[in-house]
N, C-alpha and C positions, 0 to 999 in steps of 0.2 A: 484425572485426565481430561482432556480437551476434541473433539473432533468439528473439523472445518470443512461446512459443503455449500454449493450452491453460492461463489463466490464471483464478483460482479466489480464492471469499474465501468464507469461513465463520468463525461466531462456535462460541470455542472456552471455554468458559467466560468469560472477562472478558476474551476476547483475541479480537481477529478475525487470524485465522491465511489471510493471500495463499502462495496458492502458483504454482507457472510451471514449465512445462520452459524453459531456456535452452538454445539451441543456438550452440553458437562456430562459424560459419561461414569463419571468418578459417582461415589456413595453419600458423599459430605458438599455439603452450598458451597459456591469458590469463585474464585475471579481469574478474568483470563485477560488478558495484558495481552491483544495484537500487535504485533508491530505489520509495519506496512516500508516493504524496501526498493529501491528502485533501480534496475538498470538498462541500458542501454548498449545493447551488444554493436550497434553498428555507427555510435556516435564517432563523430569526424575530432571529438576533444578530448583528453586524456580525463578521462575520470574513471573514478577508483570501479570495481569488479561491480558494488554492489553498496549503496550508500540509505542509510535512515530518512525516511520521508515524512513519517508521520506514526502515530498510535492509538489504542483508544484502551479503553476497559471495559469489561460488563462483571457483573454479577448475575451465578445463576445459582437453584439449588439440586439435587441432586437434578439426573437424567432430564433438565431441562431445556429446554433447546430457544435459543432466544436471539434476534436479531442484533448486530455488530456495523458499526457506520464509522470509516474514520476520512475525514475529506483533507485531501494534497493538493495546498496550498500550488498550483503554477511557477510559484520562482522555484519551489523545492526543485523541482523536472530541468530547470533552465541554468542557462549561466549568465557570467556578466561579459557582455560585449562593451572591451573597452571603445574599441570607433565609433558606438552609435551612444556609450554615456548610461547601458538600461541590459536589462534583463531580458538574453535572448530565449527561447525552445528554439530547438533545433528539429526537424522535420525527419523524423526517424521514430522509428516504435518505440515506448516504455515499457517494460517489461517490471510488471508490480508485482509480489512479493508477499506475501499474509505468511507472519511469521510469529512464533512466540519467544525466539532470541537471531542474532546473526549467524547462527550456526544449521540450523535448520528452514523450513520452505513448509507450512500445508500447503498453499498452491498460489499460481499465478496465472496472471490474467494481463492482457496485451493490450494499451493504448496509444492513441498516436496522436500526436496535437490537433487543437483546433486554429490554427494559423491565420 
């Protein structure tokens, strides 16, 4: 079993960096596969409710707490604008959820684009 805490997200260059502290609460060493899902409730575009934008893997001993980091490229939050022929990023808040599957959500943080 795993617990996530201290989840943050911020822009670094053209990526959103999601960081967390992950604790292995089990009795054995194990592997945590964290998935980052994005949503944009205020988007004017037709988007899925949630879409996978990144994932990462860390290993920890029993009862060990370790850092976890995933870089989400800007293009994963954007959309192709046929008018300009480029990927664009809407000026809306994006919610990024750290989860172990598409059915759950350990923690959610919000980022706004750097336009």
